[in-house]
C-alpha positions as CSV (number, residue, x, y, z in Angstrom):
1,M,-5.6,4.5,10.5
2,G,-2.2,3.0,11.1
3,R,-2.8,0.1,8.6
4,P,-0.1,-1.5,6.5
5,R,-0.4,-1.7,2.8
6,V,1.4,-2.3,-0.4
7,P,1.3,0.9,-2.4
8,G,-0.7,1.2,-5.6
9,S,1.0,0.0,-8.7
10,G,1.0,3.1,-11.0
11,M,4.8,2.9,-11.3
12,K,6.8,-0.2,-10.4
13,P,10.1,-2.0,-11.2
14,P,9.9,-5.5,-12.7
15,G,10.4,-7.2,-9.4
16,P,7.0,-7.1,-7.6
17,R,4.6,-9.8,-8.6
18,F,1.6,-8.9,-6.5
19,Y,0.0,-6.4,-8.9
20,D,0.0,-8.7,-11.9
21,E,0.0,-12.4,-10.8
22,F,-2.0,-11.9,-7.7
23,A,-4.1,-8.8,-8.3
24,E,-7.3,-10.7,-7.7
25,W,-6.4,-10.9,-4.0
26,W,-6.2,-7.2,-3.5
27,P,-9.7,-6.9,-1.9
28,L,-8.5,-9.2,0.8
29,F,-5.3,-7.3,1.3
30,S,-6.4,-3.7,1.2
31,P,-10.2,-3.4,1.1
32,P,-12.0,-0.1,0.7
33,A,-13.2,-0.2,4.4
34,E,-9.6,0.5,5.5
35,Y,-9.5,3.9,3.6
36,V,-12.5,5.6,5.3
37,E,-10.4,7.9,7.6
38,E,-7.8,8.6,5.0
39,A,-10.4,9.7,2.4
40,R,-12.0,11.9,5.0
41,D,-8.7,13.6,5.8
42,L,-7.9,14.0,2.1
43,L,-11.2,15.7,1.4
44,Q,-10.7,18.1,4.3
45,R,-7.3,19.0,2.9
46,L,-8.7,19.8,-0.5
47,G,-11.3,22.1,0.9
48,P,-14.0,23.6,-1.4
49,V,-14.0,22.3,-5.0
50,P,-16.3,22.9,-7.9
51,N,-19.5,20.9,-8.1
52,P,-19.3,18.8,-10.1
53,A,-15.6,18.4,-9.9
54,T,-13.2,16.2,-11.7
55,L,-10.3,14.1,-10.2
56,L,-7.6,12.2,-12.0
57,E,-5.8,9.6,-9.9
58,L,-2.4,8.4,-11.2
59,G,-1.5,4.9,-9.9
60,S,-5.0,4.2,-8.6
61,G,-4.4,0.5,-8.0
62,G,-7.4,-1.5,-6.9
63,G,-9.5,1.6,-6.4
64,S,-9.9,1.3,-2.6
65,L,-9.3,5.0,-1.9
66,A,-11.3,6.1,-5.0
67,H,-14.3,4.2,-3.6
68,H,-14.7,6.9,-1.0
69,L,-14.1,9.8,-3.4
70,K,-16.5,9.0,-6.2
71,D,-19.5,10.6,-4.6
72,R,-17.6,13.9,-4.5
73,F,-15.8,13.8,-7.9
74,H,-16.1,12.5,-11.4
75,L,-13.1,10.1,-11.3
76,T,-10.7,9.0,-13.9
77,L,-8.6,6.2,-12.5
78,T,-5.3,5.2,-14.2
79,D,-2.8,2.5,-13.5
80,R,-0.2,0.6,-15.5
81,S,-1.5,-2.8,-14.2
82,P,-4.6,-4.1,-16.2
83,G,-5.2,-6.6,-13.4
84,M,-5.4,-3.9,-10.7
85,L,-7.8,-1.9,-12.9
86,A,-10.0,-4.9,-13.3
87,V,-10.3,-5.1,-9.5
88,S,-11.1,-1.4,-9.4
89,R,-13.8,-1.7,-12.1
90,G,-15.5,-4.2,-9.8
91,V,-15.4,-1.7,-6.9
92,N,-16.0,1.5,-8.9
93,P,-18.0,0.5,-12.0
94,Q,-19.2,4.0,-12.7
95,C,-15.7,5.5,-13.0
96,E,-13.5,5.9,-16.0
97,H,-10.5,3.5,-16.1
98,V,-7.4,4.0,-18.2
99,V,-4.3,1.8,-18.5
100,G,-1.2,4.0,-18.4
101,D,2.1,4.8,-16.7
102,M,2.1,8.0,-14.6
103,R,5.4,9.1,-16.0
104,S,4.2,9.3,-19.6
105,L,0.3,9.3,-19.6
106,R,-1.2,12.1,-21.6
107,L,-5.0,12.4,-21.8
108,D,-5.3,15.9,-23.4
109,R,-7.6,16.9,-20.6
110,R,-7.3,19.0,-17.4
111,F,-8.8,18.2,-14.0
112,D,-9.8,20.1,-10.9
113,V,-7.7,17.7,-8.8
114,V,-4.8,15.4,-9.7
115,L,-4.0,12.8,-7.0
116,I,-1.0,10.6,-6.6
117,H,-1.3,8.3,-3.6
118,D,1.3,5.8,-2.5
119,A,2.0,4.4,-6.0
120,I,4.6,7.2,-6.1
121,M,6.8,5.1,-3.9
122,Y,7.8,3.0,-6.9
123,A,9.5,6.1,-8.4
124,T,13.0,5.0,-7.4
125,E,14.9,7.6,-9.5
126,P,14.6,11.4,-9.3
127,S,13.8,11.5,-13.0
128,D,10.8,9.1,-12.3
129,V,9.4,11.5,-9.6
130,Q,9.9,14.5,-11.9
131,A,8.2,12.7,-14.8
132,A,5.2,11.8,-12.6
133,L,4.9,15.4,-11.3
134,R,5.1,16.7,-14.8
135,T,2.2,14.4,-15.8
136,A,0.2,15.8,-12.8
137,A,1.0,19.4,-13.8
138,V,-0.1,19.0,-17.4
139,H,-3.4,17.5,-16.4
140,C,-4.2,20.1,-13.7
141,R,-6.4,23.1,-14.4
142,V,-4.9,26.5,-13.8
143,D,-7.1,26.9,-10.7
144,G,-6.8,23.3,-9.7
145,R,-4.7,21.3,-7.2
146,V,-2.2,18.5,-7.2
147,I,-2.0,16.4,-4.1
148,V,0.8,13.8,-3.6
149,L,0.9,11.4,-0.6
150,P,4.1,9.4,-0.4
151,D,4.3,6.8,2.4
152,Y,7.7,8.2,3.5
153,V,10.2,11.0,2.7
154,R,13.8,10.5,3.9
155,E,13.1,12.4,7.1
156,T,10.1,10.3,8.2
157,F,11.2,6.7,7.2
158,L,11.2,4.1,9.9
159,P,12.1,0.4,9.5
160,G,9.5,-2.0,10.8
161,T,7.0,-4.8,10.3
162,D,3.3,-5.0,9.7
163,Q,0.8,-7.7,9.1
164,G,-2.9,-8.2,8.2
165,G,-5.3,-9.7,5.8
166,E,-9.0,-10.6,5.4
167,D,-11.3,-13.6,4.7
168,A,-13.8,-13.8,1.9
169,S,-17.3,-15.3,2.1
170,D,-16.4,-18.0,-0.5
171,G,-13.8,-19.5,1.9
172,R,-10.7,-17.8,0.5
173,G,-8.4,-16.0,2.9
174,F,-5.3,-13.9,2.7
175,R,-2.6,-13.0,5.3
176,Y,0.6,-11.1,4.9
177,L,3.7,-10.1,6.7
178,E,5.6,-6.9,5.6
179,W,9.2,-6.2,6.6
180,R,10.8,-2.9,5.5
181,W,14.3,-1.5,6.0
182,D,16.9,0.7,4.4
183,P,20.0,-1.4,3.6
184,D,22.0,1.6,2.4
185,G,21.4,5.0,4.0
186,A,23.6,6.6,1.3
187,D,21.2,5.9,-1.6
188,E,17.6,6.9,-2.2
189,T,15.7,3.6,-1.9
190,Y,14.6,1.2,0.7
191,V,13.4,-2.4,0.4
192,V,10.2,-4.1,1.4
193,H,9.8,-7.9,1.6
194,Y,6.4,-9.5,1.8
195,A,5.3,-13.0,2.7
196,F,1.8,-13.7,1.3
197,L,-0.3,-16.7,2.5
198,M,-3.2,-17.2,0.1
199,R,-5.9,-19.8,1.0
200,E,-8.0,-21.0,-1.9
201,A,-11.7,-21.8,-1.5
202,S,-10.7,-25.5,-1.7
203,G,-8.5,-25.0,1.4
204,E,-5.2,-25.2,-0.4
205,V,-2.7,-22.6,0.9
206,N,0.1,-21.0,-1.2
207,L,3.0,-19.1,0.2
208,V,4.6,-16.3,-2.0
209,H,7.6,-14.1,-1.2
210,D,7.5,-10.7,-3.0
211,H,10.4,-8.2,-3.0
212,H,9.8,-4.5,-3.6
213,V,12.2,-1.5,-4.0
214,E,10.8,1.9,-3.2
215,G,12.0,5.5,-3.5
216,L,13.1,7.5,-0.5
217,F,13.8,11.2,-1.2
218,A,14.4,14.3,1.0
219,R,11.5,16.7,1.6
220,A,13.6,19.5,0.1
221,S,14.1,17.5,-3.1
222,W,10.3,17.0,-3.4
223,L,9.6,20.7,-3.1
224,Q,12.2,21.5,-5.7
225,W,10.8,19.0,-8.1
226,F,7.4,20.5,-7.8
227,R,8.9,23.9,-8.6
228,D,10.7,22.4,-11.6
229,V,7.4,21.4,-13.2
230,G,5.7,24.7,-12.5
231,L,3.9,23.8,-9.3
232,Q,4.0,25.7,-6.0
233,A,3.7,23.1,-3.2
234,T,3.1,23.3,0.5
235,V,3.7,20.3,2.8
236,S,1.9,19.3,6.0
237,V,1.8,16.1,8.1
238,D,-1.3,13.9,8.2
239,P,-2.6,12.1,11.3
240,W,-0.4,9.1,10.4
241,G,2.8,11.0,10.3
242,R,3.1,11.2,6.5
243,D,4.1,14.2,4.5
244,V,1.2,15.5,2.3
245,F,2.1,17.8,-0.6
246,V,-0.6,20.1,-2.0
247,A,0.4,22.1,-5.0
248,R,-1.1,24.7,-7.4
249,P,0.1,25.8,-10.8
250,G,2.0,29.0,-10.8
């Protein structure tokens, strides 16, 4: 895979503008076609599930990953950005969409699988991570699974740059540069700066700078936080070098 991306927007500080002001550009930034291999790897990690099975995604963003899961699961997609959910409805019209914050969402239902993808990176305090994991736990069936896929833990973080973007058939185009680094190795966050170039169908090009702060926690802390909410987690590394936590109640 190896593709850069802005994580989903299920939990974010006030700074990032992309998920609200520019959500309509998401399909040119991170289209479903870029998630094929990741979805395949995720399904293999989950193994056998009931048929039909239910899946709750916390911080589902524009629905690009969900697009490849909807044939396997009845999906409930949640995000705190109405704009991103509007994009997802266009990609996944048959799925249930709910506006909500992963730290506090309560649907009074349980699911076979609860998924938190890279939206968890916007949990910049331990209490945010714990709250999100508690939400996952209360929505997971007793025989279900919780899977969490942060972009980085403290042990795997690497500074760097990425770039990409797509063109639309209507003449619009989108290009971006991502630059990430950790300005203070003593704390539990890192920063990501984005330069977005957005070409309208008219040919007008706008340049936007967007600043994101993301959480960076040690692997041992993650495992403890799972235990704190009643989940027993194992961790493995996916083909792209990221930690993947799979947990069960108990």
